N, C-alpha and C positions, 0 to 999 in steps of 0.2 A: 405528730412531729411538729416542732416549732418552725415558724416561717423566718424568724430572726432571733439572734441571741447577742448578748454582749460577752466578750471573752477577754480575760486578763492573762498576760504572759509576763514572766519576770525572770531575769538572769542577774547574776551578781556583778559581772564585770563586762566591759566592752569587748573583751576577748571571747566571750561566749555569745551565742545567738539564740533566738527564740524559734528557729525553724522547726525543731522537733515538736515543741509544744503546739505550734500552729498546725502542724501536720496531724497530730493526734486529734485536735478539736475538729479540724476540717473533715477528717475521716469519719468521726462520730456524727457530724452534722453535714452530710454531703450536699444537701439541697437547701441550705439555709443561708440567709444573709447574716454575715458575722461582722459585728462592730468590734474591731480590735483595739486594745489598749496595752501598750508594751512598756515595761519598766527595766531600767538597769539600776538595781538597788540591792543592797545587802538584805538577806532574809531577816536580819534583826532590826531593820528600819521600822519604826512605829507606823501603824496605818495612817495616823494623822499627818505623817510626812510623806505620804505616797499620793501625789496629786492625780496620777493616772488611775489609781485604784479608786480614789474618791469619785472621779469623773465616771468611771465605769459603773460604780454603784448607783450613781444618780441617773445615768442614762438607762440602766436596766429597769429602774423604778418607773421612769417616764414612759418607756416603751411597753412596760408590763411584760417583759420577757426575762428568761433566766440569765444569771451571770455565771459564766462557765470558765473553768480552768482545767488544764491537763492534770494538775496535781493539787491536792488539798493544801499543801504548803504555800501555794501562791496567794491564798487568802490570809496568810499570816502565820507565824510560828509561835508567837507569844500567846500562852494559854488564856490569860485574862483578856487580852485584846480581841483575839479571834472569837472567843466565847461571847464577849459583849457585842461584837459586830453581828454574830450569828443570831443572838437574842433580839437585837434591835431591828434587824432587817429580814431575817428568815422566819424565826419563830413568831414574829409579829404579823406575819402574813404579807409584808410589804413587797417581797420578792422571793423568787426561787433561786436556789444555788445548786450548781452541779459540779462536782469534782470527779473527773473521769477515773481516777484511781480508787475512788470510793463511791461508786454509782448508787449504792443502796444506803447512803448515809441517812439515818433517821434521828429525830430530835432526842430520843431516849438514849442513843448510843453515841451521838456526835461528840460529847465531852471526852469520851475515851480516846477518840482519834485525834482530837485537838491536843490532848495530853501527849500522845505519841509524837506529834509534830514538834512540841516544845522539847521533848527529850532528844529528838534528833538534832534540833538546833544546838542544844547544850553539848552533844557529842561532837558536832562540827567545830564548835568553839574550842573544845578540849583538844581535838586533833590539831587544830591550827596553832594553838599555844604550844603544844608538844613539838610540832615541826619547827616553830620559831626558836624554841629553846635548844633543839638539836643543832639548828643552823648556827646560832650564836656560839654554841660550844665548839663547833668545828672551826668557826672563824677565829676564836680565841686560841685554839690548839694549832691550826694550820695556816691561819691568815686568810682563809677563804673556805667556801663550800661549793660543791658542784650541784648546779640546778638540774632539774629533770631534762632540760634542753641541752645539758652538757656544758653550760657556761660557768665560768668561775665568778662567784659573787663574793666581793670583799667587804661589803657593808650592808646592813639591813636598814640603814638610816635614810636621811633625806635624799641622798644620791640615788637610791633605788626608786624612791617615790618620784623624783624628777624624771628619771628615765621612763618610769611607767606612765607618768602624765604626758610626756612627749610622745610615747608610743600610742597612747589613746587618742591624742590630738591628731596624729597622722591617720589613724583608722577613721576617725570622724570626718576628716577632710576628704579622704578617698571616697567615703560613702556619700558625702555631699556632692562631690564632683560627678560620681556615677549617676546619682538621682537627677542632677541638672542636665546631664547629657541625654538621658532617656525620657525625661519629662515630656518633651514635645511629641514624641511618638505616642506615649501613653495618653496624653490629652487629646491627640488626634483620634485615637481609637475610641476614647470616651465620647467625643463629639458625634460619633456615628451611632450612639445609643448602646454600645457594648457594656456589659456588666464587668465588674472587676474580675470575675471568673473567666469570662469570655476573653478579656484582655490578656490574662495569664496564658490561656490556651494559644492565643495568637502569637505572643512573644515566644513561647516554647516552640511553636511551629516554625517560626522564623529562625530558630537556632540561637536566639539571644539568651544569654545566661544572666543570672542575678549577679550582684556585686561579689558574692562569695562563690560564684561558679556553679550554682545549683539551678534547679528548675523553678519556674514561677508558679505561685499560687495566688489566689485572691488576696490573701493576707500580705504577701510580699509586694503586690501592686499597691495596696493600700498604704504600706509602709513607705514606699517610694513617693507617693503623692504627699504624704504627711511630712516627710523629710524635706521635700522640695518646696513646700508651701511657705 
């Protein structure tokens, strides 16, 4: 079993979180030091525009440890890109890659699964376009459409984008405030020699919840330190 790994987690929007991905990896590597890199990016973002993914790849090579993700899609959905990355980094023997949803990924079959990821990306794009077309049609016919949250949406234009940007800014501000308020305690526990996992246990024992009201893990402690840095 590995003593340490580098792990990448990705979500598409600020309204999503990486808790489930972290939990999957931490369960798979229970006694391992995990160096986390988290992204909030669309799955269609080119790997060259993913600074956290690039950092994760470099660190895994430097440490000589695997780069891990809960899902194969976190390594990229574009067939050409992920295949090139796999060739240059994994097939070349420079590093080991582990995708928990495809634990037995082999060089001779990897291309098949990369193709599946691209097909899924295309399906997501098609579903999104179809949903937008339906919403536009409802706005033209009725003047609005009803969102999943039960709200009346009158436009899909800049007004919606501004509202979304404002909401995301509030979420980030709340997370920053939470990190700043809890940083002194976490740093105090760190100064006693406690590991990130030990600090998570201590916070849970004290009944302190994460910003989202959940339990602490080594990864969420790491995220707090990174956000407050």
